[in-house]
All heavy atoms as TSV, in Angstrom:
chain	resi	resn	atom	element	x	y	z
A	1	MET	N	N	0.841	-1.171	0.000
A	1	MET	CA	C	0.000	0.000	0.000
A	1	MET	C	C	0.891	1.241	0.000
A	1	MET	O	O	1.914	1.283	0.675
A	1	MET	CB	C	-0.900	0.000	1.217
A	1	MET	CG	C	-1.745	1.238	1.308
A	1	MET	SD	S	-2.500	1.288	2.912
A	1	MET	CE	C	-4.091	1.826	2.580
A	2	ILE	N	N	0.475	2.239	-0.753
A	2	ILE	CA	C	1.174	3.522	-0.818
A	2	ILE	C	C	0.201	4.602	-0.378
A	2	ILE	O	O	-0.923	4.670	-0.871
A	2	ILE	CB	C	1.653	3.828	-2.253
A	2	ILE	CG1	C	2.586	2.732	-2.761
A	2	ILE	CG2	C	2.329	5.196	-2.313
A	2	ILE	CD1	C	2.908	2.839	-4.237
A	3	GLU	N	N	0.646	5.434	0.540
A	3	GLU	CA	C	-0.191	6.539	1.006
A	3	GLU	C	C	0.637	7.820	0.991
A	3	GLU	O	O	1.704	7.885	1.607
A	3	GLU	CB	C	-0.700	6.265	2.416
A	3	GLU	CG	C	-1.716	7.267	2.881
A	3	GLU	CD	C	-2.328	6.884	4.213
A	3	GLU	OE1	O	-1.816	5.952	4.874
A	3	GLU	OE2	O	-3.314	7.519	4.597
A	4	VAL	N	N	0.143	8.819	0.260
A	4	VAL	CA	C	0.820	10.103	0.132
A	4	VAL	C	C	-0.133	11.189	0.608
A	4	VAL	O	O	-1.267	11.271	0.126
A	4	VAL	CB	C	1.233	10.352	-1.338
A	4	VAL	CG1	C	1.824	11.735	-1.516
A	4	VAL	CG2	C	2.214	9.289	-1.809
A	5	LYS	N	N	0.324	11.998	1.560
A	5	LYS	CA	C	-0.511	13.071	2.102
A	5	LYS	C	C	0.252	14.388	2.078
A	5	LYS	O	O	1.337	14.494	2.655
A	5	LYS	CB	C	-0.920	12.775	3.548
A	5	LYS	CG	C	-1.887	11.632	3.688
A	5	LYS	CD	C	-2.310	11.470	5.128
A	5	LYS	CE	C	-3.281	10.308	5.261
A	5	LYS	NZ	N	-3.676	10.110	6.656
A	6	ASN	N	N	-0.300	15.367	1.379
A	6	ASN	CA	C	0.225	16.729	1.336
A	6	ASN	C	C	1.707	16.773	0.963
A	6	ASN	O	O	2.498	17.497	1.564
A	6	ASN	CB	C	-0.021	17.436	2.672
A	6	ASN	CG	C	0.094	18.939	2.534
A	6	ASN	OD1	O	-0.190	19.489	1.480
A	6	ASN	ND2	N	0.511	19.597	3.592
A	7	LEU	N	N	2.096	16.001	-0.053
A	7	LEU	CA	C	3.484	15.915	-0.481
A	7	LEU	C	C	3.912	17.200	-1.180
A	7	LEU	O	O	3.239	17.672	-2.103
A	7	LEU	CB	C	3.672	14.719	-1.415
A	7	LEU	CG	C	5.089	14.417	-1.887
A	7	LEU	CD1	C	6.002	14.105	-0.701
A	7	LEU	CD2	C	5.081	13.260	-2.871
A	8	THR	N	N	5.023	17.756	-0.728
A	8	THR	CA	C	5.608	18.943	-1.345
A	8	THR	C	C	7.090	18.694	-1.577
A	8	THR	O	O	7.725	17.932	-0.843
A	8	THR	CB	C	5.442	20.201	-0.467
A	8	THR	OG1	O	6.088	19.973	0.789
A	8	THR	CG2	C	3.979	20.525	-0.245
A	9	PHE	N	N	7.623	19.345	-2.606
A	9	PHE	CA	C	9.057	19.265	-2.878
A	9	PHE	C	C	9.457	20.453	-3.725
A	9	PHE	O	O	8.737	20.839	-4.643
A	9	PHE	CB	C	9.421	17.966	-3.612
A	9	PHE	CG	C	10.908	17.783	-3.749
A	9	PHE	CD1	C	11.638	17.225	-2.721
A	9	PHE	CD2	C	11.568	18.188	-4.890
A	9	PHE	CE1	C	13.011	17.073	-2.825
A	9	PHE	CE2	C	12.929	18.046	-5.009
A	9	PHE	CZ	C	13.667	17.482	-3.975
A	10	SER	N	N	10.612	21.016	-3.397
A	10	SER	CA	C	11.143	22.151	-4.155
A	10	SER	C	C	12.571	21.879	-4.576
A	10	SER	O	O	13.361	21.328	-3.811
A	10	SER	CB	C	11.120	23.427	-3.305
A	10	SER	OG	O	9.812	23.802	-3.012
A	11	TYR	N	N	12.880	22.277	-5.802
A	11	TYR	CA	C	14.253	22.293	-6.295
A	11	TYR	C	C	14.751	23.720	-6.107
A	11	TYR	O	O	14.530	24.582	-6.950
A	11	TYR	CB	C	14.317	21.916	-7.773
A	11	TYR	CG	C	13.975	20.464	-8.049
A	11	TYR	CD1	C	12.723	20.110	-8.525
A	11	TYR	CD2	C	14.918	19.474	-7.860
A	11	TYR	CE1	C	12.418	18.784	-8.797
A	11	TYR	CE2	C	14.616	18.142	-8.124
A	11	TYR	CZ	C	13.365	17.810	-8.598
A	11	TYR	OH	O	13.068	16.498	-8.864
A	12	GLY	N	N	15.339	23.998	-4.970
A	12	GLY	CA	C	15.767	25.363	-4.669
A	12	GLY	C	C	14.598	26.220	-4.232
A	12	GLY	O	O	13.490	25.733	-3.993
A	13	LYS	N	N	14.835	27.515	-4.125
A	13	LYS	CA	C	13.798	28.429	-3.633
A	13	LYS	C	C	12.726	28.737	-4.666
A	13	LYS	O	O	11.582	28.997	-4.323
A	13	LYS	CB	C	14.436	29.737	-3.185
A	13	LYS	CG	C	15.286	29.604	-1.959
A	13	LYS	CD	C	15.841	30.943	-1.536
A	13	LYS	CE	C	16.681	30.799	-0.290
A	13	LYS	NZ	N	17.197	32.089	0.157
A	14	ASP	N	N	13.082	28.714	-5.940
A	14	ASP	CA	C	12.175	29.210	-6.977
A	14	ASP	C	C	11.445	28.130	-7.768
A	14	ASP	O	O	10.616	28.452	-8.609
A	14	ASP	CB	C	12.954	30.093	-7.964
A	14	ASP	CG	C	13.581	31.303	-7.291
A	14	ASP	OD1	O	13.019	31.764	-6.278
A	14	ASP	OD2	O	14.617	31.765	-7.778
A	15	LYS	N	N	11.728	26.869	-7.532
A	15	LYS	CA	C	11.145	25.809	-8.358
A	15	LYS	C	C	10.440	24.772	-7.499
A	15	LYS	O	O	10.996	23.745	-7.123
A	15	LYS	CB	C	12.272	25.153	-9.182
A	15	LYS	CG	C	11.810	24.056	-10.099
A	15	LYS	CD	C	10.975	24.565	-11.236
A	15	LYS	CE	C	10.703	23.417	-12.177
A	15	LYS	NZ	N	9.579	23.615	-13.016
A	16	GLN	N	N	9.170	25.044	-7.159
A	16	GLN	CA	C	8.393	24.074	-6.388
A	16	GLN	C	C	7.791	23.071	-7.366
A	16	GLN	O	O	6.983	23.411	-8.216
A	16	GLN	CB	C	7.304	24.743	-5.573
A	16	GLN	CG	C	6.641	23.773	-4.626
A	16	GLN	CD	C	5.709	24.446	-3.645
A	16	GLN	OE1	O	5.291	25.565	-3.845
A	16	GLN	NE2	N	5.386	23.741	-2.578
A	17	ALA	N	N	8.189	21.805	-7.212
A	17	ALA	CA	C	7.757	20.750	-8.132
A	17	ALA	C	C	6.450	20.100	-7.696
A	17	ALA	O	O	5.648	19.691	-8.536
A	17	ALA	CB	C	8.849	19.696	-8.261
A	18	LEU	N	N	6.228	19.987	-6.391
A	18	LEU	CA	C	5.017	19.364	-5.865
A	18	LEU	C	C	4.359	20.295	-4.861
A	18	LEU	O	O	5.029	20.848	-3.998
A	18	LEU	CB	C	5.347	18.026	-5.193
A	18	LEU	CG	C	5.998	16.967	-6.076
A	18	LEU	CD1	C	6.442	15.780	-5.245
A	18	LEU	CD2	C	5.056	16.532	-7.177
A	19	HIS	N	N	3.052	20.435	-4.977
A	19	HIS	CA	C	2.294	21.375	-4.140
A	19	HIS	C	C	1.151	20.652	-3.431
A	19	HIS	O	O	0.011	20.751	-3.843
A	19	HIS	CB	C	1.673	22.495	-4.981
A	19	HIS	CG	C	2.562	23.072	-6.028
A	19	HIS	ND1	N	3.401	24.112	-5.776
A	19	HIS	CD2	C	2.730	22.760	-7.329
A	19	HIS	CE1	C	4.053	24.431	-6.876
A	19	HIS	NE2	N	3.666	23.607	-7.831
A	20	GLY	N	N	1.401	19.869	-2.417
A	20	GLY	CA	C	0.327	19.242	-1.648
A	20	GLY	C	C	-0.346	18.082	-2.350
A	20	GLY	O	O	-1.568	18.001	-2.399
A	21	LEU	N	N	0.433	17.161	-2.897
A	21	LEU	CA	C	-0.088	15.990	-3.610
A	21	LEU	C	C	-0.636	14.958	-2.628
A	21	LEU	O	O	-0.003	14.667	-1.610
A	21	LEU	CB	C	1.046	15.370	-4.436
A	21	LEU	CG	C	0.730	14.147	-5.279
A	21	LEU	CD1	C	-0.290	14.498	-6.370
A	21	LEU	CD2	C	2.000	13.597	-5.898
A	22	ASN	N	N	-1.822	14.414	-2.929
A	22	ASN	CA	C	-2.471	13.395	-2.094
A	22	ASN	C	C	-2.958	12.245	-2.965
A	22	ASN	O	O	-3.611	12.486	-3.974
A	22	ASN	CB	C	-3.689	13.980	-1.363
A	22	ASN	CG	C	-3.324	15.051	-0.389
A	22	ASN	OD1	O	-2.691	14.803	0.608
A	22	ASN	ND2	N	-3.697	16.287	-0.704
A	23	PHE	N	N	-2.634	11.014	-2.570
A	23	PHE	CA	C	-3.221	9.837	-3.206
A	23	PHE	C	C	-2.926	8.600	-2.367
A	23	PHE	O	O	-2.037	8.586	-1.535
A	23	PHE	CB	C	-2.748	9.640	-4.657
A	23	PHE	CG	C	-1.281	9.332	-4.831
A	23	PHE	CD1	C	-0.834	8.023	-4.840
A	23	PHE	CD2	C	-0.364	10.351	-5.024
A	23	PHE	CE1	C	0.513	7.735	-5.029
A	23	PHE	CE2	C	0.980	10.077	-5.211
A	23	PHE	CZ	C	1.420	8.763	-5.211
A	24	THR	N	N	-3.724	7.563	-2.596
A	24	THR	CA	C	-3.549	6.280	-1.926
A	24	THR	C	C	-3.666	5.181	-2.972
A	24	THR	O	O	-4.546	5.234	-3.828
A	24	THR	CB	C	-4.623	6.065	-0.839
A	24	THR	OG1	O	-4.525	7.129	0.093
A	24	THR	CG2	C	-4.424	4.748	-0.118
A	25	VAL	N	N	-2.774	4.203	-2.891
A	25	VAL	CA	C	-2.830	3.029	-3.757
A	25	VAL	C	C	-2.940	1.824	-2.836
A	25	VAL	O	O	-2.042	1.559	-2.039
A	25	VAL	CB	C	-1.571	2.908	-4.639
A	25	VAL	CG1	C	-1.685	1.701	-5.555
A	25	VAL	CG2	C	-1.336	4.176	-5.451
A	26	GLY	N	N	-4.062	1.116	-2.937
A	26	GLY	CA	C	-4.295	-0.049	-2.088
A	26	GLY	C	C	-3.568	-1.285	-2.573
A	26	GLY	O	O	-3.070	-1.334	-3.702
A	27	ASP	N	N	-3.503	-2.291	-1.720
A	27	ASP	CA	C	-2.890	-3.571	-2.083
A	27	ASP	C	C	-3.595	-4.161	-3.296
A	27	ASP	O	O	-4.820	-4.244	-3.334
A	27	ASP	CB	C	-2.972	-4.557	-0.918
A	27	ASP	CG	C	-2.101	-4.146	0.253
A	27	ASP	OD1	O	-1.119	-3.407	0.035
A	27	ASP	OD2	O	-2.401	-4.561	1.383
A	28	GLY	N	N	-2.824	-4.557	-4.296
A	28	GLY	CA	C	-3.372	-5.168	-5.498
A	28	GLY	C	C	-3.982	-4.191	-6.484
A	28	GLY	O	O	-4.443	-4.591	-7.545
A	29	GLU	N	N	-3.994	-2.928	-6.168
A	29	GLU	CA	C	-4.581	-1.907	-7.034
A	29	GLU	C	C	-3.559	-1.451	-8.077
A	29	GLU	O	O	-2.364	-1.351	-7.794
A	29	GLU	CB	C	-5.012	-0.715	-6.176
A	29	GLU	CG	C	-5.786	0.340	-6.910
A	29	GLU	CD	C	-6.291	1.433	-5.977
A	29	GLU	OE1	O	-5.903	1.467	-4.802
A	29	GLU	OE2	O	-7.076	2.248	-6.451
A	30	ILE	N	N	-4.030	-1.165	-9.276
A	30	ILE	CA	C	-3.191	-0.611	-10.338
A	30	ILE	C	C	-3.484	0.877	-10.417
A	30	ILE	O	O	-4.635	1.291	-10.488
A	30	ILE	CB	C	-3.477	-1.291	-11.688
A	30	ILE	CG1	C	-3.126	-2.782	-11.597
A	30	ILE	CG2	C	-2.700	-0.612	-12.802
A	30	ILE	CD1	C	-3.532	-3.585	-12.807
A	31	PHE	N	N	-2.426	1.672	-10.404
A	31	PHE	CA	C	-2.564	3.119	-10.321
A	31	PHE	C	C	-1.811	3.759	-11.473
A	31	PHE	O	O	-0.620	3.509	-11.658
A	31	PHE	CB	C	-1.980	3.592	-8.977
A	31	PHE	CG	C	-2.149	5.053	-8.691
A	31	PHE	CD1	C	-3.346	5.540	-8.201
A	31	PHE	CD2	C	-1.102	5.937	-8.895
A	31	PHE	CE1	C	-3.504	6.891	-7.909
A	31	PHE	CE2	C	-1.235	7.280	-8.611
A	31	PHE	CZ	C	-2.444	7.756	-8.114
A	32	GLY	N	N	-2.490	4.557	-12.288
A	32	GLY	CA	C	-1.859	5.296	-13.378
A	32	GLY	C	C	-1.501	6.696	-12.931
A	32	GLY	O	O	-2.276	7.364	-12.254
A	33	PHE	N	N	-0.330	7.147	-13.292
A	33	PHE	CA	C	0.161	8.451	-12.877
A	33	PHE	C	C	0.435	9.262	-14.135
A	33	PHE	O	O	1.475	9.107	-14.774
A	33	PHE	CB	C	1.433	8.237	-12.048
A	33	PHE	CG	C	1.755	9.343	-11.100
A	33	PHE	CD1	C	0.822	9.803	-10.193
A	33	PHE	CD2	C	3.005	9.918	-11.099
A	33	PHE	CE1	C	1.123	10.811	-9.305
A	33	PHE	CE2	C	3.322	10.920	-10.220
A	33	PHE	CZ	C	2.379	11.371	-9.324
A	34	LEU	N	N	-0.515	10.105	-14.515
A	34	LEU	CA	C	-0.444	10.855	-15.768
A	34	LEU	C	C	-0.377	12.349	-15.510
A	34	LEU	O	O	-0.907	12.838	-14.511
A	34	LEU	CB	C	-1.682	10.564	-16.621
A	34	LEU	CG	C	-1.993	9.101	-16.927
A	34	LEU	CD1	C	-3.343	8.989	-17.618
A	34	LEU	CD2	C	-0.901	8.508	-17.784
A	35	GLY	N	N	0.245	13.074	-16.432
A	35	GLY	CA	C	0.297	14.521	-16.329
A	35	GLY	C	C	1.230	15.085	-17.377
A	35	GLY	O	O	2.045	14.375	-17.959
A	36	PRO	N	N	1.143	16.385	-17.617
A	36	PRO	CA	C	2.004	17.018	-18.625
A	36	PRO	C	C	3.449	17.120	-18.143
A	36	PRO	O	O	3.749	16.906	-16.960
A	36	PRO	CB	C	1.384	18.407	-18.794
A	36	PRO	CG	C	0.682	18.669	-17.506
A	36	PRO	CD	C	0.208	17.325	-17.018
A	37	ASN	N	N	4.339	17.462	-19.061
A	37	ASN	CA	C	5.741	17.673	-18.707
A	37	ASN	C	C	5.843	18.693	-17.586
A	37	ASN	O	O	5.157	19.705	-17.582
A	37	ASN	CB	C	6.527	18.188	-19.913
A	37	ASN	CG	C	6.679	17.154	-20.997
A	37	ASN	OD1	O	6.430	15.977	-20.780
A	37	ASN	ND2	N	7.076	17.592	-22.169
A	38	GLY	N	N	6.698	18.404	-16.619
A	38	GLY	CA	C	6.935	19.334	-15.528
A	38	GLY	C	C	5.911	19.311	-14.415
A	38	GLY	O	O	5.928	20.161	-13.540
A	39	SER	N	N	5.023	18.319	-14.411
A	39	SER	CA	C	3.961	18.288	-13.399
A	39	SER	C	C	4.371	17.555	-12.115
A	39	SER	O	O	3.604	17.537	-11.161
A	39	SER	CB	C	2.691	17.667	-13.964
A	39	SER	OG	O	2.900	16.321	-14.333
A	40	GLY	N	N	5.559	16.939	-12.081
A	40	GLY	CA	C	6.043	16.302	-10.865
A	40	GLY	C	C	5.964	14.788	-10.823
A	40	GLY	O	O	6.167	14.187	-9.768
A	41	LYS	N	N	5.683	14.151	-11.945
A	41	LYS	CA	C	5.574	12.685	-11.974
A	41	LYS	C	C	6.893	12.018	-11.578
A	41	LYS	O	O	6.933	11.177	-10.686
A	41	LYS	CB	C	5.145	12.201	-13.365
A	41	LYS	CG	C	3.807	12.722	-13.841
A	41	LYS	CD	C	3.472	12.245	-15.238
A	41	LYS	CE	C	4.489	12.602	-16.298
A	41	LYS	NZ	N	4.623	14.040	-16.593
A	42	SER	N	N	7.967	12.402	-12.224
A	42	SER	CA	C	9.277	11.800	-11.934
A	42	SER	C	C	9.757	12.166	-10.541
A	42	SER	O	O	10.353	11.332	-9.841
A	42	SER	CB	C	10.315	12.252	-12.971
A	42	SER	OG	O	9.975	11.757	-14.245
A	43	THR	N	N	9.514	13.383	-10.117
A	43	THR	CA	C	9.885	13.801	-8.766
A	43	THR	C	C	9.184	12.933	-7.736
A	43	THR	O	O	9.802	12.451	-6.780
A	43	THR	CB	C	9.540	15.289	-8.548
A	43	THR	OG1	O	10.275	16.079	-9.493
A	43	THR	CG2	C	9.864	15.731	-7.133
A	44	THR	N	N	7.901	12.686	-7.933
A	44	THR	CA	C	7.139	11.838	-7.011
A	44	THR	C	C	7.712	10.428	-6.980
A	44	THR	O	O	7.890	9.841	-5.905
A	44	THR	CB	C	5.651	11.804	-7.411
A	44	THR	OG1	O	5.148	13.145	-7.414
A	44	THR	CG2	C	4.840	10.948	-6.465
A	45	GLN	N	N	8.012	9.871	-8.140
A	45	GLN	CA	C	8.578	8.525	-8.200
A	45	GLN	C	C	9.933	8.458	-7.498
A	45	GLN	O	O	10.230	7.488	-6.796
A	45	GLN	CB	C	8.724	8.071	-9.650
A	45	GLN	CG	C	7.397	7.819	-10.323
A	45	GLN	CD	C	7.548	7.522	-11.809
A	45	GLN	OE1	O	8.612	7.688	-12.391
A	45	GLN	NE2	N	6.461	7.080	-12.424
A	46	LYS	N	N	10.743	9.497	-7.651
A	46	LYS	CA	C	12.058	9.521	-6.995
A	46	LYS	C	C	11.924	9.609	-5.472
A	46	LYS	O	O	12.721	9.031	-4.745
A	46	LYS	CB	C	12.896	10.673	-7.532
A	46	LYS	CG	C	13.357	10.430	-8.952
A	46	LYS	CD	C	14.074	11.636	-9.516
A	46	LYS	CE	C	14.423	11.403	-10.975
A	46	LYS	NZ	N	15.042	12.597	-11.579
A	47	ILE	N	N	10.919	10.308	-4.996
A	47	ILE	CA	C	10.670	10.369	-3.553
A	47	ILE	C	C	10.213	8.997	-3.054
A	47	ILE	O	O	10.685	8.496	-2.035
A	47	ILE	CB	C	9.643	11.458	-3.216
A	47	ILE	CG1	C	10.238	12.843	-3.462
A	47	ILE	CG2	C	9.162	11.326	-1.767
A	47	ILE	CD1	C	9.225	13.976	-3.420
A	48	LEU	N	N	9.294	8.364	-3.786
A	48	LEU	CA	C	8.774	7.059	-3.378
A	48	LEU	C	C	9.848	5.971	-3.368
A	48	LEU	O	O	9.763	5.023	-2.587
A	48	LEU	CB	C	7.626	6.626	-4.290
A	48	LEU	CG	C	6.334	7.428	-4.194
A	48	LEU	CD1	C	5.342	6.975	-5.254
A	48	LEU	CD2	C	5.724	7.327	-2.824
A	49	THR	N	N	10.842	6.090	-4.222
A	49	THR	CA	C	11.901	5.082	-4.284
A	49	THR	C	C	13.111	5.446	-3.429
A	49	THR	O	O	14.096	4.706	-3.400
A	49	THR	CB	C	12.363	4.854	-5.735
A	49	THR	OG1	O	12.799	6.089	-6.290
A	49	THR	CG2	C	11.249	4.253	-6.575
A	50	GLY	N	N	13.059	6.578	-2.737
A	50	GLY	CA	C	14.131	6.959	-1.832
A	50	GLY	C	C	15.289	7.687	-2.477
A	50	GLY	O	O	16.295	7.959	-1.822
A	51	ILE	N	N	15.178	8.012	-3.759
A	51	ILE	CA	C	16.257	8.720	-4.454
A	51	ILE	C	C	16.329	10.177	-4.001
A	51	ILE	O	O	17.413	10.709	-3.790
A	51	ILE	CB	C	16.082	8.619	-5.985
A	51	ILE	CG1	C	16.245	7.161	-6.420
A	51	ILE	CG2	C	17.062	9.524	-6.714
A	51	ILE	CD1	C	15.856	6.897	-7.863
A	52	LEU	N	N	15.169	10.831	-3.869
A	52	LEU	CA	C	15.107	12.219	-3.410
A	52	LEU	C	C	14.680	12.270	-1.949
A	52	LEU	O	O	13.752	11.585	-1.548
A	52	LEU	CB	C	14.099	13.022	-4.238
A	52	LEU	CG	C	14.533	13.534	-5.589
A	52	LEU	CD1	C	13.381	14.279	-6.263
A	52	LEU	CD2	C	15.742	14.428	-5.500
A	53	LYS	N	N	15.333	13.106	-1.196
A	53	LYS	CA	C	14.996	13.339	0.216
A	53	LYS	C	C	14.641	14.817	0.373
A	53	LYS	O	O	14.828	15.609	-0.537
A	53	LYS	CB	C	16.191	13.012	1.114
A	53	LYS	CG	C	16.792	11.644	0.912
A	53	LYS	CD	C	16.012	10.584	1.589
A	53	LYS	CE	C	16.785	9.261	1.490
A	53	LYS	NZ	N	15.938	8.124	1.581
A	54	GLY	N	N	14.175	15.190	1.537
A	54	GLY	CA	C	13.907	16.585	1.829
A	54	GLY	C	C	12.525	17.059	1.411
A	54	GLY	O	O	12.306	18.244	1.213
A	55	ASN	N	N	11.591	16.135	1.301
A	55	ASN	CA	C	10.228	16.494	0.919
A	55	ASN	C	C	9.416	16.864	2.158
A	55	ASN	O	O	9.768	16.521	3.271
A	55	ASN	CB	C	9.551	15.333	0.181
A	55	ASN	CG	C	9.556	14.053	0.979
A	55	ASN	OD1	O	10.583	13.402	1.081
A	55	ASN	ND2	N	8.414	13.702	1.545
A	56	GLY	N	N	8.318	17.566	1.919
A	56	GLY	CA	C	7.362	17.846	2.978
A	56	GLY	C	C	6.170	16.923	2.844
A	56	GLY	O	O	5.979	16.286	1.810
A	57	GLY	N	N	5.362	16.830	3.856
A	57	GLY	CA	C	4.206	15.938	3.840
A	57	GLY	C	C	4.571	14.568	4.376
A	57	GLY	O	O	5.629	14.366	4.975
A	58	LYS	N	N	3.682	13.610	4.145
A	58	LYS	CA	C	3.878	12.254	4.663
A	58	LYS	C	C	3.759	11.241	3.543
A	58	LYS	O	O	2.816	11.293	2.750
A	58	LYS	CB	C	2.831	11.954	5.737
A	58	LYS	CG	C	2.983	10.594	6.353
A	58	LYS	CD	C	1.910	10.301	7.377
A	58	LYS	CE	C	2.076	8.883	7.890
A	58	LYS	NZ	N	0.928	8.427	8.615
A	59	VAL	N	N	4.700	10.315	3.497
A	59	VAL	CA	C	4.678	9.231	2.522
A	59	VAL	C	C	4.884	7.924	3.269
A	59	VAL	O	O	5.865	7.767	3.998
A	59	VAL	CB	C	5.783	9.399	1.450
A	59	VAL	CG1	C	5.753	8.237	0.472
A	59	VAL	CG2	C	5.630	10.720	0.716
A	60	SER	N	N	3.965	6.984	3.085
A	60	SER	CA	C	4.060	5.663	3.712
A	60	SER	C	C	4.042	4.594	2.631
A	60	SER	O	O	3.215	4.644	1.720
A	60	SER	CB	C	2.878	5.399	4.636
A	60	SER	OG	O	2.767	6.387	5.602
A	61	LEU	N	N	4.933	3.634	2.761
A	61	LEU	CA	C	4.961	2.465	1.893
A	61	LEU	C	C	4.830	1.238	2.774
A	61	LEU	O	O	5.588	1.082	3.739
A	61	LEU	CB	C	6.277	2.392	1.111
A	61	LEU	CG	C	6.624	3.580	0.218
A	61	LEU	CD1	C	7.999	3.387	-0.400
A	61	LEU	CD2	C	5.584	3.754	-0.868
A	62	PHE	N	N	3.861	0.393	2.478
A	62	PHE	CA	C	3.612	-0.825	3.263
A	62	PHE	C	C	3.397	-0.509	4.741
A	62	PHE	O	O	3.808	-1.262	5.617
A	62	PHE	CB	C	4.769	-1.817	3.099
A	62	PHE	CG	C	5.184	-2.029	1.678
A	62	PHE	CD1	C	6.393	-1.547	1.214
A	62	PHE	CD2	C	4.348	-2.688	0.794
A	62	PHE	CE1	C	6.776	-1.727	-0.105
A	62	PHE	CE2	C	4.722	-2.870	-0.527
A	62	PHE	CZ	C	5.930	-2.394	-0.977
A	63	GLY	N	N	2.790	0.647	5.032
A	63	GLY	CA	C	2.493	1.040	6.395
A	63	GLY	C	C	3.644	1.668	7.158
A	63	GLY	O	O	3.507	2.014	8.320
A	64	GLN	N	N	4.789	1.836	6.510
A	64	GLN	CA	C	5.954	2.429	7.180
A	64	GLN	C	C	6.277	3.781	6.543
A	64	GLN	O	O	6.345	3.900	5.322
A	64	GLN	CB	C	7.167	1.509	7.071
A	64	GLN	CG	C	8.378	2.031	7.807
A	64	GLN	CD	C	9.553	1.066	7.753
A	64	GLN	OE1	O	9.439	-0.045	7.246
A	64	GLN	NE2	N	10.680	1.490	8.270
A	65	ASP	N	N	6.494	4.774	7.376
A	65	ASP	CA	C	6.861	6.111	6.907
A	65	ASP	C	C	8.247	6.040	6.276
A	65	ASP	O	O	9.180	5.512	6.884
A	65	ASP	CB	C	6.871	7.075	8.091
A	65	ASP	CG	C	6.977	8.529	7.677
A	65	ASP	OD1	O	7.566	8.812	6.616
A	65	ASP	OD2	O	6.472	9.386	8.422
A	66	ILE	N	N	8.405	6.576	5.058
A	66	ILE	CA	C	9.705	6.485	4.393
A	66	ILE	C	C	10.764	7.331	5.078
A	66	ILE	O	O	11.957	7.123	4.858
A	66	ILE	CB	C	9.636	6.818	2.890
A	66	ILE	CG1	C	9.247	8.265	2.640
A	66	ILE	CG2	C	8.729	5.859	2.160
A	66	ILE	CD1	C	9.470	8.706	1.206
A	67	ALA	N	N	10.358	8.276	5.910
A	67	ALA	CA	C	11.334	9.079	6.650
A	67	ALA	C	C	12.132	8.219	7.627
A	67	ALA	O	O	13.267	8.553	7.961
A	67	ALA	CB	C	10.635	10.206	7.392
A	68	THR	N	N	11.562	7.100	8.071
A	68	THR	CA	C	12.251	6.220	9.010
A	68	THR	C	C	12.833	4.985	8.327
A	68	THR	O	O	13.489	4.174	8.980
A	68	THR	CB	C	11.302	5.760	10.134
A	68	THR	OG1	O	10.211	5.037	9.557
A	68	THR	CG2	C	10.784	6.943	10.926
A	69	ALA	N	N	12.599	4.841	7.026
A	69	ALA	CA	C	13.117	3.690	6.277
A	69	ALA	C	C	14.464	4.072	5.666
A	69	ALA	O	O	14.530	4.913	4.784
A	69	ALA	CB	C	12.138	3.288	5.180
A	70	HIS	N	N	15.516	3.469	6.157
A	70	HIS	CA	C	16.849	3.851	5.699
A	70	HIS	C	C	17.588	2.707	5.010
A	70	HIS	O	O	18.749	2.856	4.681
A	70	HIS	CB	C	17.691	4.342	6.882
A	70	HIS	CG	C	17.088	5.519	7.574
A	70	HIS	ND1	N	17.052	6.772	7.015
A	70	HIS	CD2	C	16.487	5.627	8.776
A	70	HIS	CE1	C	16.457	7.614	7.851
A	70	HIS	NE2	N	16.101	6.928	8.932
A	71	THR	N	N	16.925	1.600	4.791
A	71	THR	CA	C	17.628	0.459	4.223
A	71	THR	C	C	17.314	0.297	2.748
A	71	THR	O	O	16.211	0.566	2.288
A	71	THR	CB	C	17.271	-0.848	4.946
A	71	THR	OG1	O	15.888	-1.135	4.728
A	71	THR	CG2	C	17.544	-0.753	6.437
A	72	GLN	N	N	18.287	-0.153	2.012
A	72	GLN	CA	C	18.120	-0.398	0.588
A	72	GLN	C	C	17.123	-1.527	0.351
A	72	GLN	O	O	16.353	-1.499	-0.606
A	72	GLN	CB	C	19.475	-0.736	-0.024
A	72	GLN	CG	C	19.507	-0.646	-1.531
A	72	GLN	CD	C	20.902	-0.807	-2.077
A	72	GLN	OE1	O	21.725	-1.525	-1.488
A	72	GLN	NE2	N	21.180	-0.162	-3.163
A	73	ASP	N	N	17.091	-2.510	1.240
A	73	ASP	CA	C	16.148	-3.621	1.115
A	73	ASP	C	C	14.698	-3.138	1.170
A	73	ASP	O	O	13.842	-3.648	0.473
A	73	ASP	CB	C	16.366	-4.662	2.212
A	73	ASP	CG	C	17.657	-5.445	2.004
A	73	ASP	OD1	O	18.096	-5.563	0.845
A	73	ASP	OD2	O	18.207	-5.940	3.008
A	74	PHE	N	N	14.426	-2.152	2.030
A	74	PHE	CA	C	13.072	-1.599	2.121
A	74	PHE	C	C	12.649	-1.012	0.784
A	74	PHE	O	O	11.549	-1.270	0.299
A	74	PHE	CB	C	12.994	-0.526	3.215
A	74	PHE	CG	C	11.667	0.174	3.253
A	74	PHE	CD1	C	10.575	-0.417	3.862
A	74	PHE	CD2	C	11.493	1.415	2.661
A	74	PHE	CE1	C	9.346	0.208	3.871
A	74	PHE	CE2	C	10.268	2.060	2.683
A	74	PHE	CZ	C	9.198	1.450	3.284
A	75	PHE	N	N	13.500	-0.224	0.164
A	75	PHE	CA	C	13.141	0.421	-1.096
A	75	PHE	C	C	13.121	-0.555	-2.275
A	75	PHE	O	O	12.404	-0.343	-3.235
A	75	PHE	CB	C	14.059	1.612	-1.367
A	75	PHE	CG	C	13.754	2.779	-0.471
A	75	PHE	CD1	C	14.575	3.105	0.581
A	75	PHE	CD2	C	12.618	3.541	-0.695
A	75	PHE	CE1	C	14.274	4.170	1.417
A	75	PHE	CE2	C	12.306	4.607	0.131
A	75	PHE	CZ	C	13.138	4.921	1.184
A	76	LYS	N	N	13.861	-1.644	-2.192
A	76	LYS	CA	C	13.770	-2.683	-3.222
A	76	LYS	C	C	12.411	-3.363	-3.194
A	76	LYS	O	O	11.861	-3.730	-4.208
A	76	LYS	CB	C	14.866	-3.729	-3.027
A	76	LYS	CG	C	16.215	-3.282	-3.479
A	76	LYS	CD	C	17.224	-4.404	-3.266
A	76	LYS	CE	C	18.601	-3.983	-3.654
A	76	LYS	NZ	N	19.573	-5.056	-3.429
A	77	ARG	N	N	11.862	-3.519	-1.992
A	77	ARG	CA	C	10.563	-4.171	-1.815
A	77	ARG	C	C	9.492	-3.348	-2.470
A	77	ARG	O	O	8.606	-3.806	-3.114
A	77	ARG	CB	C	10.282	-4.318	-0.318
A	77	ARG	CG	C	9.056	-5.107	-0.043
A	77	ARG	CD	C	8.898	-5.307	1.443
A	77	ARG	NE	N	7.526	-5.000	1.756
A	77	ARG	CZ	C	7.060	-4.775	2.952
A	77	ARG	NH1	N	7.860	-4.799	3.968
A	77	ARG	NH2	N	5.814	-4.539	3.152
């Protein structure tokens, strides 16, 4: 399960990529992530996979907050 609440992320002071993104993906659910260029799709994926840090809001994967997940095995799962 993936749960994203009020996700924000900025590249520096002038480039806010995400502005309060919210969504939930349940177990076994297929979720499409569509949007125009520059809408934050890749940024969101990088946050979910642990590549980007320093985001605002809350992101949980499998019921665990990614802020406390520091292992490579967790992100491989």
